[in-house]
Each structure stands twice: as C-alpha cells, then as structure tokens.
C-alpha positions in Angstrom: -17.3 70.0 -60.9 -17.2 73.1 -62.4 -18.8 76.3 -61.7 -21.2 76.0 -65.0 -22.4 73.0 -63.5 -24.1 73.7 -60.3 -26.2 70.4 -58.3 -29.8 71.4 -58.0 -31.7 71.1 -54.6 -35.6 71.6 -53.4 -36.1 72.7 -50.3 -39.8 71.5 -48.8 -40.8 73.0 -45.9 -44.3 73.3 -44.4 -46.3 72.7 -40.3 -46.1 70.0 -38.3 -47.9 67.2 -40.1 -48.9 68.8 -43.4 -47.7 65.6 -45.5 -44.0 66.9 -46.6 -42.7 62.9 -45.7 -46.3 61.5 -47.8 -45.1 63.9 -50.7 -41.5 63.2 -50.7 -42.6 59.2 -50.7 -44.3 60.2 -54.1 -41.5 62.0 -56.1 -38.8 59.2 -55.1 -41.4 57.2 -57.1 -41.8 59.3 -59.7 -38.3 60.4 -60.5 -37.6 58.9 -63.8 -34.6 57.4 -62.4 -33.1 60.4 -61.4 -30.5 60.2 -58.3 -31.4 61.8 -55.5 -29.8 62.4 -51.8 -31.8 63.6 -48.9 -31.2 65.5 -45.5 -33.9 65.1 -43.5 -34.2 67.2 -40.0 -36.8 66.3 -37.5 -37.8 68.1 -34.3 -37.6 65.0 -31.7 -34.7 62.7 -31.1 -36.8 59.6 -32.5 -35.9 59.9 -36.7 -39.7 58.9 -37.4 -39.5 60.5 -41.0 -35.7 59.3 -42.2 -36.9 56.0 -41.1 -39.9 56.0 -43.1 -38.0 57.7 -45.9 -35.7 54.1 -45.6 -38.5 51.6 -45.8 -39.5 52.9 -49.5 -36.6 51.3 -50.9 -36.5 53.6 -54.0 -33.7 52.5 -56.0 -32.7 56.0 -57.3 -31.9 57.0 -53.1 -30.0 54.2 -51.4 -30.2 54.3 -47.8 -26.9 56.5 -47.9 -28.5 58.9 -49.2 -30.6 59.4 -46.7 -29.2 61.8 -44.3 -31.0 63.0 -41.1 -30.1 66.1 -38.9 -31.2 65.6 -35.4 -29.4 68.1 -34.0 -31.9 71.0 -33.6 -34.0 73.1 -36.0 -31.6 72.5 -39.3 -31.8 77.3 -39.2 -30.0 77.2 -36.4 -27.2 74.8 -36.9 -25.9 74.9 -40.0 -22.0 76.3 -39.6 -22.3 72.8 -37.3 -24.4 69.8 -39.4 -25.7 71.4 -42.8 -22.6 73.4 -44.6 -20.5 69.9 -43.8 -23.2 67.3 -44.8 -24.1 69.6 -48.4 -20.1 69.3 -48.7 -19.7 65.4 -48.0 -22.8 65.2 -50.1 -21.4 67.1 -53.3 -17.7 65.2 -52.6 -19.6 61.6 -52.8 -18.3 59.7 -56.1 -20.9 59.0 -59.0 -22.8 62.3 -58.5 -26.2 63.9 -57.5 -29.1 64.9 -59.9 -30.8 66.6 -57.1 -30.2 67.2 -53.5 -34.0 66.9 -51.6 -34.1 68.5 -48.5 -37.0 68.5 -45.4 -37.1 70.9 -43.2 -38.7 70.6 -39.4 -42.1 71.6 -39.3 -40.7 74.1 -37.2 -38.2 75.7 -39.5 -37.7 79.3 -40.8 -36.6 78.7 -44.3 -35.1 81.9 -45.3 -31.7 81.4 -43.0 -31.6 78.1 -44.8 -31.3 79.6 -48.1 -29.1 82.2 -46.9 -26.5 79.4 -46.0 -26.9 78.6 -49.9 -24.8 81.4 -50.0 -21.8 80.7 -48.2 -17.9 79.7 -49.8 -18.0 76.0 -49.3 -20.4 75.5 -51.4 -21.9 78.7 -53.5 -20.1 77.6 -56.5 -21.2 73.7 -56.3 -25.0 74.2 -55.6 -28.2 76.4 -56.3 -31.9 75.9 -54.7 -33.8 74.8 -57.4 -37.2 75.8 -55.4 -38.3 76.1 -52.3 -41.8 74.3 -52.2 -44.7 74.4 -49.1 -46.6 72.0 -48.1 -49.9 73.4 -46.3 -52.4 70.8 -44.1 -55.4 71.9 -46.5 -57.9 71.2 -43.3 -55.9 73.0 -40.4 -55.8 75.8 -42.4 -59.2 76.1 -43.3 -59.8 75.6 -39.3 -57.5 78.9 -39.1 -55.4 76.7 -36.9 -52.2 79.2 -38.4 -53.9 82.4 -36.7 -53.2 83.8 -34.0 -57.4 83.2 -33.0 -58.8 80.4 -34.9 -62.1 82.1 -34.2 -61.8 85.1 -35.1 -59.9 84.0 -38.6 -63.0 81.8 -39.6 -65.5 85.2 -38.5 -63.4 87.5 -40.7 -61.7 85.7 -43.7 -63.3 86.5 -46.0 -64.0 90.0 -44.2 -60.4 91.6 -43.1 -57.7 90.0 -45.3 -55.2 91.8 -42.7 -54.9 89.8 -40.4 -52.4 90.0 -37.2 -49.1 87.9 -37.4 -48.3 87.7 -33.9 -48.2 83.7 -32.6 -45.6 81.4 -32.9 -47.6 79.6 -35.6 -48.1 82.7 -38.4 -45.0 83.9 -38.0 -43.6 80.1 -39.1 -46.1 80.3 -42.1 -46.0 83.8 -43.3 -42.4 82.8 -43.6 -42.8 79.6 -44.9 -45.2 81.2 -47.7 -42.7 84.5 -47.9 -40.4 81.7 -49.6 -42.3 79.6 -51.3 -41.6 79.3 -55.1 -44.4 76.3 -55.4 -47.7 76.1 -52.9 -49.3 72.8 -52.1 -52.2 72.3 -50.7 -52.2 68.5 -49.0 -55.0 66.2 -47.9 -57.5 68.3 -50.5 -59.5 64.5 -50.0 -60.6 65.8 -46.4 -62.8 68.8 -48.1 -65.4 69.4 -50.3 -64.3 70.9 -53.5 -65.8 73.9 -53.3 -64.0 73.7 -50.1 -60.6 73.2 -51.4 -61.0 75.0 -54.8 -61.2 78.5 -52.3 -58.9 78.0 -49.8 -56.7 77.2 -52.5 -57.2 80.8 -53.9 -57.0 82.3 -50.0 -53.4 80.4 -50.4 -52.5 81.9 -53.8 -53.9 86.4 -52.7 -50.5 85.9 -50.3 -48.4 85.2 -52.3 -45.7 86.4 -54.4 -47.1 86.7 -58.4 -45.3 84.2 -59.9 -46.0 81.1 -56.8 -48.8 78.3 -57.7 -50.8 76.6 -55.6 -51.5 72.5 -56.5 -53.5 70.4 -54.5 -52.8 67.3 -53.2 -54.4 64.2 -51.5 -51.6 62.1 -49.5 -48.9 64.1 -51.3 -49.6 62.8 -54.3 -47.6 65.2 -56.2 -45.7 64.3 -58.9 -41.4 65.1 -59.2 -41.8 66.7 -62.4 -43.9 69.5 -60.9 -41.8 69.6 -57.9 -38.0 69.9 -59.1 -36.6 72.1 -62.3 -38.0 75.2 -60.9 -35.1 77.0 -61.6 -35.4 79.4 -58.8 -32.6 79.8 -58.1 -33.7 81.3 -54.6 -30.1 81.5 -52.8 -30.1 85.1 -55.7 -33.9 86.4 -54.7 -33.2 86.4 -51.0 -34.3 90.3 -51.0 -37.9 88.7 -52.6 -38.9 86.6 -49.8 -39.5 88.4 -46.4 -39.3 87.3 -43.5 -40.5 88.3 -39.7 -36.8 87.7 -38.7 -35.1 89.6 -41.1 -34.6 92.0 -38.0 -33.1 89.5 -35.7 -29.8 88.4 -35.7 -30.6 84.7 -34.7 -33.8 82.7 -34.5 -34.6 80.9 -31.6 -37.7 78.2 -31.0 -38.5 78.9 -27.7 -42.4 78.9 -28.3 -41.8 75.2 -28.2 -40.6 71.9 -27.1 -40.5 68.3 -27.8 -39.8 64.9 -25.7 -39.9 62.0 -26.8 -41.2 58.4 -24.6 -40.8 55.2 -24.5 -42.7 52.1 -23.7 -43.9 48.2 -23.7 -45.5 47.1 -27.0 -49.9 48.0 -27.1 -53.0 45.2 -26.9 -54.6 48.0 -29.1 -53.4 50.3 -32.1 -57.4 51.8 -31.9 -57.3 51.8 -27.6 -53.4 53.7 -28.4 -55.1 56.3 -30.9 -57.8 57.0 -28.4 -55.6 58.3 -25.4 -53.0 60.0 -28.0 -56.8 62.6 -29.7 -58.2 62.7 -26.1 -53.8 63.8 -25.0 -53.8 65.9 -27.9 -57.1 67.8 -26.7 -56.4 68.1 -23.4 -53.0 70.0 -23.7 -50.9 72.4 -26.2 -50.2 68.7 -28.4 -49.3 70.0 -32.1 -48.0 66.7 -33.6 -47.6 63.3 -32.4 -45.9 60.7 -34.2 -43.6 57.4 -33.7 -43.2 53.5 -34.0 -45.5 51.4 -31.8 -44.9 47.8 -31.3 -48.6 45.4 -30.8 -48.5 42.7 -28.9 -48.3 39.8 -30.8 -47.5 41.4 -34.0 -44.6 41.2 -36.3 -44.9 44.3 -37.9 -43.8 47.9 -36.8 -47.2 50.5 -36.4 -46.5 53.7 -37.5 -48.3 56.2 -35.6 -48.6 59.5 -36.8 -50.8 62.7 -36.4 -52.0 66.5 -35.9 -55.0 67.4 -33.3 -57.8 64.7 -33.8 -56.5 63.6 -37.0 -54.8 60.6 -36.7 -53.6 57.9 -39.1 -51.9 54.6 -38.1 -50.9 51.5 -40.0 -48.0 48.3 -40.1 -45.1 49.6 -42.1 -42.1 46.9 -41.8 -41.3 43.9 -40.1 -39.4 44.6 -37.5 -35.6 43.4 -37.7 -34.6 41.1 -36.0 -31.8 42.8 -34.1 -34.6 46.0 -32.8 -35.2 46.2 -30.0 -39.8 45.7 -30.1 -40.2 48.7 -27.7 -42.7 51.4 -28.5 -40.9 55.4 -29.3 -43.6 58.8 -29.6 -42.4 62.2 -30.6 -44.6 64.9 -28.9 -44.3 68.3 -30.2 -46.1 71.3 -28.1 -46.2 74.8 -27.8 -44.0 75.8 -24.3 -45.2 74.5 -21.3 -46.0 71.4 -22.2 -47.6 69.3 -19.5 -45.7 66.2 -20.0 -46.5 64.5 -17.1 -49.9 64.8 -17.4 -49.6 63.8 -21.1 -46.9 60.9 -20.3 -50.0 59.9 -17.9 -53.2 60.5 -20.2 -50.8 57.6 -23.0 -50.1 55.0 -20.8 -53.0 54.6 -18.6 
C-alpha cells in the first residue's frame, strides 16, 4: 500500500439509541461486495452492538473483521486502543475496501478525527466522511437541549438556544463534525413533522452537509460511502465545544451492567424497564435476555419509553443462558433502586 492509495474510513456518530447499529446492518447488506471492517466502540461492558452485527452474517464482513473496543470511549483512548487497532486492520492480508467506525453514543467525534493525523496511519487511511445519526422523535421532543419544555416553546421563535447540558454539548459537537446527517425513525413522525425537523437540523449545519430521512436505519451504502470529505484535513471547519480543553471526560454519564436469570415474560420485563427509565435518569438500556422455555436469545433495547425486543438468534451450545443488560444514564444513577425495579 503506498501513499497514493489510502483506505477510506467512515465514522458513524450519534447519540445513544439513535439507530447507528441498525444503519450499519443495512449498510453491510447493500455494500455490493465491498470488503468491510467494523470497529465498534460501546459504553458498557456487554458488547450488544458488536453481537448484533456479528449475528447478521454478511459475507463481505467476517466475524474476524468486527473489532470491539470496550475499554472506554474511543475519543479518550486513542493511543491505547484506536491506533493499534487501525494498524492491525491495515496490515491484514487480503486488504480492505472500507473501514466503518461506530462510536459510542457519548463520543466526541473531533478527537477521533485528529487521530487520523497520527504518523502511524496518516498516509494509509483517510476519513471519507462523518455520518451523524439523529433520533428524530427525540430531537422533536427537545431531549438534546438543556430544557426540553423550553425548547418546545421557543424552537420556532429563537434559534439561539443555550447548550450547557452534557447532552446538548455532545449533540452540538456531533452535528458540527458531520458530513451527512441521517434523521432516523422518520416512521414515528408525521410527514410534515419529519420535514420540519429535517429543515431545523439543516439550519444548524455547514452549508455542504445534507440531511436525509430514514426509518430503521435503512440507508443504502452508496449514500453513506464515497463522500470524499477527507475530514482529517478539515478540522478547522468543524468547531467543538471542547476545542479549548486539554482532554475530555465523561463524568456527566455513567453505566452499569446487570446479570440475572431467565425471565418468564418479555412484555413484563419491558414494562419494568420503561418504569425504571421514567423514575430515574436513565438514557439507554440494551442487552440480551434469556426467556424461560425459549431456545432463542431475546434482544431488548430502548431509549426513554420507546423499547423494542425480538429474538435475534439461537443460544450457542457453549453460551451461558444468562440475561445481561447495560444501563446508561446521567451521573448519580441510583443503581440499587434501578436494579430493584427491574428484578422485583
């Protein structure tokens, strides 16, 4: 591989539960045979997103081409995790056509873009584009701003909203770095509301950045890949709330994992998850659940009071049929109370 041929990489960012993993699954199915590698960075020590993608069985992306980084947010562990991982991928025999990087829902994209200028990889790879996935209904509800009620009342009258909350800062940084924005879950919005939200998003973006609508992350690979942004050379046009900081911590958020026996009813479990999320500062819950009398693994994931669950595959013979759930929320989560509500 020489300096004239750099492998393109696409960074997929977006807040917790926006639909990044669903979009990547669809991308794999529409990549027309391109040899892809995936780097999955999760917040929490149960690799749900990586397991979902491994189970999709795409011929152009072997299980060995899916790498999970679970030692912390990728934007904070560049030297320890990201650079060695990229070097290993680039040195693989057989070559790659494209690398897809799914950041955690709490990652700032700009520190990751800066990493592509590290001497070890800068002549071998380029950022083809940053794709930001937005949860349309969550944006409509003002959940990425300081005061959702104030946003709902002021959105039309005042575009100069304050962004002091950790959620708003993350969202602002993700939008500022984007080369393409996917407004996902459009099927949960009325047509006129989806069009209005897309227009509001577009007003916050650089002039060249487009907004496309999607349902269930169904965007074809030809739309997501081949943007040619060379984002690592365009950092000055991607301002960050954290540009003046030496580093970036995630003290505003925390997570914990819980394990428990098989449940009798998926519907009863989801009702408990909804109740726990409503009673505490829970942003996201996701995991694999063992169900009594079922040989298949149940995937459960949700944001706020919106949850989905389905059986994704059979339990493997060597797997322990134990339920595992990751709970992510604002700092100060009452872990004991949440556990009690879910396990009661």
